[in-house]
C-alpha positions as CSV (number, residue, x, y, z in Angstrom):
1,X,-28.1,123.4,18.9
2,X,-28.4,125.4,22.1
3,X,-32.2,125.9,21.5
4,X,-32.7,122.2,21.3
5,X,-30.8,121.5,24.4
6,X,-32.4,124.3,26.4
7,X,-35.8,123.0,25.4
8,X,-35.0,119.5,26.4
9,X,-33.7,120.8,29.7
10,X,-36.9,122.7,30.4
11,X,-39.0,119.6,29.8
12,X,-37.0,117.9,32.6
13,X,-37.3,120.6,35.3
14,X,-39.2,119.5,38.5
15,X,-39.5,121.8,41.5
16,X,-42.0,122.3,44.4
17,X,-41.7,126.1,44.2
18,X,-44.3,127.2,41.8
19,X,-44.7,130.7,40.4
20,X,-48.2,129.9,39.3
21,X,-50.9,127.7,40.7
22,X,-51.0,124.2,39.2
23,X,-53.9,123.9,36.7
24,X,-56.5,121.2,37.2
25,X,-55.7,117.8,35.6
26,X,-58.2,118.3,32.8
27,X,-56.5,121.6,31.8
28,X,-53.0,120.0,31.9
29,X,-54.2,117.1,29.8
30,X,-55.8,119.3,27.2
31,X,-52.6,121.3,26.9
32,X,-50.2,118.3,26.9
33,X,-51.8,116.4,24.1
34,X,-51.6,119.2,21.5
35,X,-48.0,118.1,20.8
36,X,-49.1,114.5,19.9
37,X,-50.2,113.5,16.5
38,X,-53.9,114.3,16.3
39,X,-54.9,110.6,15.8
40,X,-53.1,109.6,19.0
41,X,-54.2,112.4,21.4
42,X,-57.2,110.6,22.9
43,X,-55.1,107.5,23.9
44,X,-51.9,109.2,25.1
45,X,-50.6,108.7,28.6
46,X,-50.2,112.1,30.2
47,X,-47.7,113.2,32.9
48,X,-48.4,116.4,34.8
49,X,-48.0,118.1,38.1
50,X,-49.7,117.7,41.4
51,X,-50.2,120.5,43.9
52,X,-46.7,119.8,45.5
53,X,-44.9,120.0,42.2
54,X,-44.4,116.3,41.8
55,X,-44.6,114.8,38.4
56,X,-47.4,112.3,38.3
57,X,-49.5,110.3,35.9
58,X,-52.7,112.3,35.2
59,X,-54.1,109.9,32.7
60,X,-53.1,106.3,31.7
61,X,-52.6,105.7,28.0
62,X,-53.8,103.1,25.5
63,X,-51.4,103.9,22.6
64,X,-47.8,104.6,21.9
65,X,-47.7,108.3,23.1
66,X,-46.5,109.8,26.4
67,X,-47.2,113.5,26.8
68,X,-45.7,115.9,29.4
69,X,-47.9,118.8,30.6
70,X,-46.7,122.4,30.8
71,X,-44.7,123.1,33.9
72,X,-46.4,126.0,35.7
73,X,-43.1,127.0,37.2
74,X,-41.7,127.9,33.8
75,X,-43.0,131.0,32.1
76,X,-44.8,130.5,28.8
77,X,-46.3,127.2,27.4
78,X,-44.1,124.2,26.7
79,X,-45.4,120.7,26.2
80,X,-44.0,117.5,24.6
81,X,-45.1,114.1,23.5
82,X,-42.9,111.2,22.7
83,X,-43.1,107.5,21.8
84,X,-43.4,105.3,24.8
85,X,-40.2,103.4,23.9
86,X,-38.4,106.7,24.8
87,X,-39.9,106.7,28.3
88,X,-36.9,105.2,30.1
89,X,-34.5,107.6,28.4
90,X,-36.7,110.6,29.2
91,X,-37.4,109.5,32.8
92,X,-33.7,109.1,33.3
93,X,-33.2,112.7,32.2
94,X,-35.8,113.9,34.7
95,X,-34.1,111.7,37.4
96,X,-30.7,113.3,36.7
97,X,-32.2,116.7,36.8
98,X,-33.8,116.0,40.2
99,X,-30.3,114.9,41.4
100,X,-29.0,118.4,40.5
101,X,-27.5,117.6,37.1
102,X,-29.0,120.5,35.2
103,X,-26.4,121.1,32.6
104,X,-27.7,119.7,29.4
105,X,-24.4,118.4,28.0
106,X,-23.5,116.7,31.2
107,X,-26.9,115.0,31.5
108,X,-26.8,113.9,27.9
109,X,-23.3,112.4,28.2
110,X,-24.4,110.4,31.3
111,X,-27.4,109.0,29.5
112,X,-25.5,108.3,26.3
113,X,-22.9,106.4,28.2
114,X,-25.6,104.4,29.9
115,X,-27.0,103.6,26.4
116,X,-23.5,102.6,25.2
117,X,-23.1,100.4,28.3
118,X,-26.6,98.9,27.7
119,X,-27.8,100.1,31.2
120,X,-30.4,102.3,29.5
121,X,-32.4,101.4,26.4
122,X,-33.0,103.6,23.4
123,X,-34.6,102.1,20.3
124,X,-32.2,102.2,17.3
125,X,-34.8,102.3,14.6
126,X,-36.2,105.8,15.3
127,X,-38.7,107.2,17.7
128,X,-40.2,110.7,17.7
129,X,-40.4,113.5,20.3
130,X,-42.7,116.4,19.4
131,X,-42.5,119.8,21.2
132,X,-45.1,122.6,21.1
133,X,-44.4,126.0,22.7
134,X,-46.1,129.3,22.9
135,X,-46.8,132.3,25.2
136,X,-50.0,130.8,26.7
137,X,-52.6,128.1,26.3
138,X,-56.4,128.6,26.6
139,X,-57.9,125.2,27.6
140,X,-61.4,126.4,26.8
141,X,-60.6,127.1,23.1
142,X,-57.5,124.9,22.7
143,X,-55.7,128.1,21.4
144,X,-52.0,128.5,21.9
145,X,-50.7,132.1,21.6
146,X,-47.6,132.3,19.3
147,X,-47.7,128.5,18.7
148,X,-44.5,126.9,17.4
149,X,-44.0,123.1,17.0
150,X,-40.8,121.1,16.2
151,X,-39.9,117.5,16.0
152,X,-37.0,115.3,17.1
153,X,-36.5,111.7,15.8
154,X,-34.0,109.8,17.9
155,X,-31.8,107.6,15.7
156,X,-29.0,106.4,17.9
157,X,-25.5,106.3,16.4
158,X,-26.8,107.6,13.0
159,X,-24.4,109.7,11.0
160,X,-24.7,112.2,8.1
161,X,-23.5,109.4,5.8
162,X,-26.0,106.8,7.1
163,X,-29.0,109.2,6.9
164,X,-28.0,111.5,4.0
165,X,-28.7,114.5,6.3
166,X,-26.5,117.4,7.0
167,X,-25.1,117.9,10.4
168,X,-25.4,121.7,10.6
169,X,-28.4,123.7,11.8
170,X,-29.7,125.6,8.8
171,X,-33.1,127.5,9.1
172,X,-36.0,125.3,8.2
173,X,-33.9,122.3,7.1
174,X,-34.0,118.9,8.8
175,X,-30.6,118.0,10.1
176,X,-28.8,115.4,12.3
177,X,-27.7,116.6,15.7
178,X,-25.2,114.8,17.9
179,X,-24.3,112.5,14.9
180,X,-22.6,109.2,15.8
181,X,-23.6,109.3,19.4
182,X,-26.2,107.3,21.3
183,X,-28.3,110.5,21.4
184,X,-28.1,111.2,17.6
185,X,-31.4,112.7,16.5
186,X,-33.0,114.3,13.5
187,X,-34.1,117.9,14.2
188,X,-37.1,119.2,12.2
189,X,-37.5,122.9,13.1
190,X,-39.7,124.9,10.7
191,X,-38.8,128.6,10.3
192,X,-40.6,130.5,12.9
193,X,-43.4,132.8,11.6
194,X,-42.7,136.5,12.0
195,X,-44.1,138.0,15.2
């Protein structure tokens, strides 16, 4: 549970102080789209970083995917792609982080209440977020060192009973996290290969 929340938090971080130089847009785009389904990579909208650390649109999209490039401030490689219908929810998370709300549970509870109050939209029939991490990414070869991918399917207000899924994190088994809340989501986290 903590791993999922920490990863979500890392995707939201925005800061002008960079430990590394910001890669060129083409490199950021090449890395960002690896999390998208292969047949949707070419048409994905890509968000990435400008030289000041501001999140900007690097490429407009023509399909249902929005991809977030690796943040050069954070060590390692971490990219995500999600269905465009999740964009308001994800953007609100980034906005709260920029306001200094960096604790994952607090940020989640604010967004979930906004969904409950119909101030923020979150589709009820399931939308996917895919996350790919690793130690590094080589844009020339498309290689990710120690690649690991996992998937989240948002199903607001779903329960174990409504989905037939367990609500405990067991290695390699899909499960329902935050059951019964606006942020309920199916976690699909394959067992990590031995290092």
